[in-house]
C-alpha positions as CSV (number, residue, x, y, z in Angstrom):
1,M,15.7,-13.8,29.6
2,K,14.5,-16.1,26.3
3,K,11.3,-16.3,25.8
4,K,9.3,-19.3,22.9
5,I,6.4,-18.5,21.5
6,D,5.0,-20.9,19.3
7,S,1.9,-19.4,17.9
8,K,1.6,-16.1,15.7
9,E,-1.6,-15.3,17.7
10,N,0.1,-15.6,21.0
11,I,2.9,-13.4,20.4
12,L,0.7,-10.7,18.9
13,S,-1.6,-10.8,22.0
14,Y,1.8,-10.5,23.5
15,L,3.4,-7.7,22.0
16,K,-0.4,-5.5,21.9
17,D,-0.1,-6.1,25.9
18,H,3.4,-4.9,26.2
19,V,4.2,-2.6,23.7
20,L,1.2,-1.0,22.7
21,K,-0.2,-0.7,26.1
22,L,3.0,-0.6,27.5
23,K,2.0,-3.1,30.4
24,P,4.9,-4.4,32.9
25,I,6.2,-7.9,32.7
26,N,6.4,-8.9,36.6
27,D,6.7,-6.0,37.6
28,R,9.6,-4.9,35.0
29,S,9.4,-2.0,32.7
30,Y,10.6,-3.7,29.2
31,Q,12.1,-1.4,26.6
32,Y,13.2,-3.6,23.9
33,F,11.9,-6.8,22.2
34,F,13.8,-8.8,19.9
35,V,11.6,-10.8,17.7
36,L,13.7,-14.0,15.8
37,S,13.1,-16.5,13.7
38,D,14.7,-18.7,10.8
39,S,13.9,-16.9,7.5
40,G,10.3,-17.3,6.1
41,I,8.3,-17.8,8.9
42,G,6.6,-14.2,8.9
43,K,8.4,-11.9,11.1
44,T,7.4,-9.0,9.0
45,T,3.7,-10.1,8.2
46,L,3.7,-10.0,12.2
47,L,5.3,-7.0,12.8
48,L,2.6,-5.5,10.2
49,K,0.0,-6.5,11.8
50,L,1.3,-5.3,15.4
51,F,1.6,-1.7,13.3
52,L,-2.3,-1.9,12.1
53,E,-3.4,-3.2,15.4
54,A,-2.6,0.1,16.7
55,K,-4.1,1.8,14.5
56,R,-7.2,-0.4,14.7
57,I,-7.2,0.3,18.5
58,N,-6.6,3.9,18.1
59,I,-4.7,4.6,21.2
60,N,-4.6,8.5,22.3
61,A,-2.3,10.3,22.1
62,D,0.7,7.8,20.8
63,K,3.1,7.5,17.8
64,V,3.7,4.0,16.2
65,Y,6.2,4.5,14.1
66,F,7.2,1.4,11.6
67,L,10.1,1.2,9.5
68,P,12.7,-1.1,7.6
69,L,15.4,-1.4,9.5
70,S,17.7,-0.9,5.9
71,E,16.3,2.3,6.3
72,W,17.9,3.3,10.0
73,R,19.4,6.0,9.4
74,N,16.5,7.6,8.6
75,I,15.5,7.4,12.4
76,D,16.7,10.5,14.0
77,E,14.6,12.3,11.5
78,I,11.8,11.1,13.5
79,E,10.8,13.8,16.3
80,I,10.0,12.4,20.0
81,D,7.3,14.1,21.6
82,E,7.7,13.5,25.2
83,N,4.7,14.0,26.2
84,E,3.2,10.9,24.6
85,K,4.1,7.4,24.3
86,N,6.4,6.9,21.6
87,I,6.6,3.4,20.1
88,L,9.3,2.0,16.9
89,I,8.9,-1.5,15.2
90,L,11.9,-1.8,12.7
91,D,11.6,-5.0,10.5
92,S,14.4,-7.0,9.3
93,M,17.8,-6.3,10.7
94,D,19.3,-9.2,8.7
95,E,18.6,-7.2,5.7
96,N,20.4,-4.3,6.5
97,F,23.2,-4.1,3.8
98,D,25.5,-2.4,6.2
99,L,25.7,-6.5,8.1
100,H,27.2,-8.0,5.0
101,I,30.1,-5.6,3.7
102,N,32.5,-8.1,2.3
103,D,35.5,-7.1,4.2
104,K,37.4,-9.7,6.3
105,S,39.5,-6.9,8.3
106,Y,36.0,-6.3,10.0
107,P,34.7,-9.4,11.4
108,F,31.0,-10.0,11.5
109,N,30.6,-9.7,15.3
110,E,32.1,-6.5,15.3
111,R,30.3,-4.8,12.3
112,L,27.1,-6.5,14.2
113,N,28.3,-4.9,18.2
114,H,29.2,-1.7,16.1
115,F,25.8,-1.0,14.3
116,L,23.7,-2.2,17.7
117,E,25.7,0.8,19.0
118,K,24.3,3.2,17.3
119,L,20.8,1.7,16.8
120,K,20.8,1.8,20.6
121,D,21.9,6.1,20.5
122,L,19.1,6.2,17.9
123,T,16.6,4.7,19.9
124,K,16.8,4.9,23.2
125,G,14.1,8.0,23.5
126,F,11.4,5.8,22.3
127,D,9.2,4.1,25.2
128,R,9.2,0.8,23.2
129,I,11.4,-0.8,20.6
130,V,10.5,-3.9,18.7
131,I,13.5,-5.3,16.6
132,S,12.9,-8.5,13.9
133,S,15.6,-10.4,12.5
134,R,17.0,-13.5,11.9
135,S,17.6,-16.1,14.3
136,Q,20.9,-16.7,13.2
137,F,22.0,-13.4,14.1
138,F,21.9,-14.2,17.2
139,R,23.0,-17.3,18.5
140,D,25.2,-15.6,21.0
141,Y,23.1,-14.3,23.2
142,E,26.1,-12.0,24.7
143,V,25.4,-9.7,21.9
144,L,21.8,-8.8,23.3
145,K,23.2,-8.6,27.2
146,E,26.1,-5.8,26.1
147,F,23.4,-4.4,23.9
148,T,21.2,-3.7,26.7
149,K,24.1,-1.8,29.0
150,T,23.8,1.5,29.5
151,L,20.8,2.5,28.1
152,G,20.5,5.4,30.1
153,D,20.0,6.6,33.6
154,D,17.0,4.7,34.4
155,S,18.3,1.1,35.6
156,E,14.4,-0.8,35.3
157,Y,14.6,-1.1,31.3
158,Y,15.2,-4.3,30.1
159,Y,15.0,-6.8,26.8
160,K,13.0,-9.5,26.2
161,T,13.7,-12.4,23.5
162,L,10.7,-13.7,21.5
163,V,11.6,-16.6,19.4
164,L,8.9,-17.2,16.6
165,C,9.0,-20.8,16.1
166,P,7.6,-22.8,12.9
167,F,4.4,-24.9,12.6
168,N,4.4,-27.8,14.6
169,K,2.3,-30.7,12.8
170,R,-1.1,-29.8,14.8
171,Q,-1.0,-26.3,13.9
172,R,0.2,-27.4,10.5
173,N,-2.7,-29.4,9.3
174,R,-4.7,-26.6,10.6
175,Y,-3.3,-24.1,8.2
176,L,-4.0,-26.6,5.1
177,R,-7.3,-27.4,6.5
178,K,-8.0,-24.0,6.4
179,K,-6.3,-23.0,3.3
180,F,-7.6,-25.5,1.3
181,K,-11.5,-25.7,2.6
182,H,-13.9,-28.0,0.2
183,K,-10.8,-28.6,-2.2
184,R,-9.8,-31.8,-1.3
185,I,-7.7,-32.7,-4.1
186,A,-5.7,-29.9,-3.2
187,Y,-5.3,-30.3,0.1
188,K,-4.4,-34.4,-0.7
189,K,-1.7,-32.7,-2.7
190,A,0.0,-29.8,-0.1
191,K,-0.2,-33.1,2.4
192,G,2.0,-35.1,-0.3
193,I,4.4,-32.3,-0.8
194,I,4.7,-31.9,2.9
195,S,5.9,-35.3,3.5
196,K,8.6,-34.9,1.2
197,L,10.0,-31.8,2.6
198,K,13.4,-32.1,4.6
199,D,13.6,-31.1,8.1
200,N,16.2,-29.1,7.2
201,T,14.7,-27.5,4.1
202,L,15.9,-23.9,4.2
203,N,12.6,-21.3,4.3
204,R,10.4,-24.3,5.1
205,Q,7.9,-22.0,6.3
206,L,8.1,-20.0,3.6
207,L,7.3,-23.0,1.1
208,I,4.6,-24.0,3.1
209,S,3.0,-20.7,3.4
210,N,3.0,-20.6,-0.7
211,I,2.1,-24.6,-1.3
212,D,0.2,-24.4,-4.1
213,L,2.6,-22.7,-6.2
214,L,4.6,-25.9,-5.7
215,F,2.1,-28.6,-7.0
216,G,4.0,-31.0,-9.2
217,V,7.3,-29.9,-8.5
218,F,8.2,-32.9,-7.4
219,E,6.8,-34.9,-10.8
220,S,8.9,-33.1,-12.6
221,E,11.6,-34.4,-15.1
222,N,13.7,-31.6,-14.2
223,Y,13.8,-32.4,-10.7
224,F,16.8,-33.4,-8.9
225,E,16.8,-34.7,-5.2
226,E,20.4,-33.5,-4.8
227,A,18.9,-29.7,-5.3
228,N,15.9,-29.9,-3.6
229,D,15.9,-26.5,-2.0
230,F,17.2,-25.0,-5.3
231,L,14.3,-26.6,-7.2
232,L,11.7,-25.5,-4.5
233,F,12.6,-22.3,-4.0
234,K,13.2,-21.7,-7.7
235,K,9.3,-23.2,-8.6
236,I,8.1,-20.2,-6.0
237,L,10.0,-17.7,-7.9
238,D,8.6,-19.2,-11.6
239,S,5.4,-19.2,-10.3
240,W,5.6,-15.5,-9.1
241,K,6.7,-14.2,-12.4
242,K,3.8,-16.4,-14.3
243,L,1.2,-14.7,-12.4
244,E,2.5,-11.5,-13.8
245,I,2.6,-12.9,-16.8
246,R,-0.9,-13.5,-17.1
247,K,-1.5,-9.6,-16.0
248,L,0.2,-8.7,-19.3
249,K,-2.7,-10.5,-21.4
250,K,-5.1,-7.6,-20.2
251,I,-2.5,-5.5,-22.2
252,Q,-2.4,-7.1,-25.4
253,Y,1.3,-8.3,-25.4
254,S,1.6,-10.9,-27.9
255,I,3.0,-14.3,-26.5
256,S,6.5,-14.1,-27.9
257,E,7.1,-10.9,-26.2
258,R,5.2,-11.7,-23.1
259,E,8.0,-14.9,-23.0
260,R,10.7,-12.2,-23.9
261,I,9.5,-10.7,-20.8
262,H,9.5,-13.4,-18.2
263,N,13.3,-14.2,-19.4
264,Q,14.4,-11.3,-19.3
265,V,13.0,-11.0,-15.1
266,D,15.9,-13.1,-14.3
267,V,18.7,-11.5,-16.0
268,F,17.5,-8.0,-14.5
269,C,17.3,-10.1,-11.1
270,K,20.8,-11.0,-11.4
271,T,22.2,-7.8,-12.3
272,L,20.6,-6.0,-9.7
273,A,21.9,-8.5,-7.8
274,R,25.2,-7.7,-8.6
275,K,24.9,-3.8,-8.3
276,L,23.4,-4.3,-4.5
277,F,26.4,-6.3,-3.8
278,L,29.1,-4.0,-4.9
279,T,27.7,-0.9,-3.6
280,Q,26.7,-2.1,-0.4
281,D,29.1,-0.2,1.6
282,T,26.6,3.0,0.4
283,G,23.9,1.9,1.8
284,N,21.7,2.0,-1.0
285,L,18.2,-0.4,-0.9
286,G,17.5,-0.6,-4.7
287,Y,18.5,1.8,-8.0
288,K,16.5,3.4,-10.8
289,F,16.4,0.9,-14.1
290,E,18.9,3.5,-15.9
291,E,21.3,3.6,-12.8
292,I,22.1,0.0,-13.2
293,D,25.1,-1.1,-15.0
294,N,25.4,-3.1,-18.0
295,L,21.7,-2.6,-19.3
296,K,22.6,-1.9,-22.9
297,E,25.2,-4.4,-23.0
298,L,22.7,-7.0,-21.7
299,E,19.9,-5.9,-24.1
300,L,17.2,-5.7,-21.5
301,I,13.9,-4.1,-22.3
302,R,14.1,-0.5,-23.0
303,T,11.7,0.6,-20.8
304,K,11.0,0.2,-17.4
305,R,7.6,-0.5,-17.2
306,K,7.9,-3.8,-19.2
307,I,10.0,-5.3,-16.1
308,L,7.9,-7.1,-13.9
309,I,7.4,-6.3,-10.5
310,N,5.3,-8.4,-7.8
311,R,5.5,-7.4,-4.4
312,S,6.5,-10.6,-3.5
313,F,10.0,-10.8,-5.0
314,L,11.1,-7.5,-6.7
315,I,9.7,-4.7,-5.7
316,L,9.4,-0.8,-7.4
317,D,9.4,1.6,-4.7
318,R,7.8,5.2,-4.6
319,D,11.4,6.2,-5.9
320,N,11.2,4.3,-8.8
321,R,14.2,2.2,-7.4
322,Y,13.6,-1.7,-7.7
323,R,14.6,-3.6,-5.0
324,F,14.0,-7.1,-3.7
325,A,11.2,-8.2,-1.2
326,H,13.5,-10.1,1.0
327,R,16.5,-10.8,1.4
328,S,16.5,-14.7,0.2
329,I,15.8,-13.7,-3.0
330,F,18.7,-11.2,-3.2
331,D,20.7,-14.0,-2.2
332,F,19.2,-16.6,-4.3
333,Y,20.2,-14.2,-7.5
334,L,23.7,-13.8,-6.5
335,A,24.1,-17.5,-6.0
336,Q,22.8,-17.9,-9.9
337,L,25.3,-15.3,-10.5
338,A,28.4,-16.7,-9.2
339,V,27.5,-19.9,-10.9
340,E,27.9,-18.9,-14.6
341,D,30.4,-15.6,-13.6
342,E,33.3,-17.4,-12.1
343,V,35.5,-13.9,-12.0
344,F,32.1,-12.4,-9.4
345,D,32.7,-16.2,-8.0
346,N,36.5,-15.9,-6.8
347,S,36.8,-12.7,-6.2
348,Y,33.4,-11.8,-3.8
349,F,31.1,-14.6,-3.7
350,H,32.9,-17.2,-2.2
351,S,34.3,-14.6,1.2
352,Y,30.6,-13.9,0.9
353,I,28.7,-17.4,2.1
354,E,31.7,-17.8,4.4
355,Q,30.0,-15.6,6.2
356,K,27.8,-15.7,9.3
357,G,24.2,-15.6,8.5
358,N,24.6,-16.5,4.9
359,D,23.6,-20.4,4.7
360,F,21.2,-19.7,2.2
361,A,23.0,-18.1,-0.4
362,K,25.7,-21.5,0.3
363,R,23.1,-23.8,-0.2
364,M,21.3,-22.2,-3.2
365,Y,25.0,-21.7,-4.5
366,V,26.1,-25.6,-4.4
367,Q,22.8,-27.3,-5.2
368,G,22.6,-24.6,-8.1
369,I,25.5,-25.8,-9.4
370,L,24.3,-29.4,-9.1
371,W,21.4,-29.1,-10.3
372,K,23.0,-27.6,-13.3
373,I,25.5,-30.3,-14.1
374,S,22.4,-33.1,-13.8
375,S,20.6,-30.9,-16.3
376,T,23.2,-30.5,-18.7
377,I,24.0,-34.7,-18.6
378,S,20.4,-34.9,-19.4
379,E,20.5,-32.7,-22.2
380,L,23.4,-34.1,-23.9
381,S,21.7,-37.3,-23.1
382,A,18.8,-36.5,-24.8
383,S,20.5,-35.0,-28.0
384,E,22.4,-38.4,-28.2
385,L,25.5,-36.9,-27.4
386,G,26.1,-37.9,-24.1
387,T,25.2,-41.2,-23.8
388,D,28.3,-42.1,-22.5
389,V,28.4,-39.1,-20.2
390,Q,28.9,-40.4,-16.1
391,Y,29.6,-38.3,-13.3
392,T,33.0,-37.9,-12.4
393,F,32.6,-37.5,-8.5
394,S,30.0,-38.5,-6.7
395,S,27.4,-35.5,-5.3
396,E,29.2,-35.0,-1.8
397,E,32.6,-34.9,-3.6
398,I,31.1,-31.9,-6.0
399,K,29.9,-30.0,-2.5
400,N,33.4,-30.2,-1.5
401,I,35.0,-29.3,-4.7
402,V,32.9,-26.1,-5.2
403,M,33.3,-25.3,-1.7
404,I,37.6,-24.9,-2.0
């Protein structure tokens, strides 16, 4: 049942044929298509291209709907016309907070099965359904087999699992040549960074697609190899924020005000992450500025118009609610909050990172602590207050300690 496709162009063409045009596969009609990949490889981009392709080819008498899967409760509001083809594209099952409720009495596999059953009831009236998710949610393909049982009276319906793979070396080099065409020095820098990326680096594909934002990261005096993933991800977020800061120059903010706004983004994001985490059982995807707890206590900027937003990391939706553009960004700030707040760490975060699918949050937490220790020692040494400071434990021992 599992089919691996290592090219976005190939998988887009495949989905266009068998989803938009409803072509059978080996004389079978497949109703459900699961698009799986690791984080940062481009599932959302692929599904948006599929949706735009449906608009471009202007399929007559078709209705194609695109919906973030975190808004699955709205599916029943879609009116299905039995005289037309109805296609539903659901993005990012892994970003549905219903699956991340911090409740040990309700194991993850039970939550996933329960959610899939509800989803099946809501979607089985559509002709084709495309669902994207991170791969780790479906390591056990028995979950999908159970999902496709009893889809209805028509026994001819089947499902397809499509795995979107990372760039291979040839594809990566072709991407870099195209991205840095006529920019020889930048191309050389990008190749150098990729040569230093570890094979087990999380969100590796996301880093490669934003490689120009990482220039200089390994040469920085703050670079610490044991916190490699943390520093790479932090560098990208900082670069996105700096892009927004440049825009503030056009509206005549002083340098000190721009710096203050920049610094407040991290505080705001950690506050938002805490609020989303503690209220995840409500299904809320975001909050308005005035709905977030402790705003006055944290002395945040008074007007929401000065909170930096960027579609790459922090979004302000049409209902004026702030939310994160990607679950990995939520996990990053949640991990930073846990490093700084021992009560939150012990009461909530430790059990969260032990749950299936939260590997990224766990790594950001461990590496964030290692980087903080390294930075503190460097600062003490630079101020001549810590010239005799030494590591009490090795890095591996520190990793074990923080996970107790």
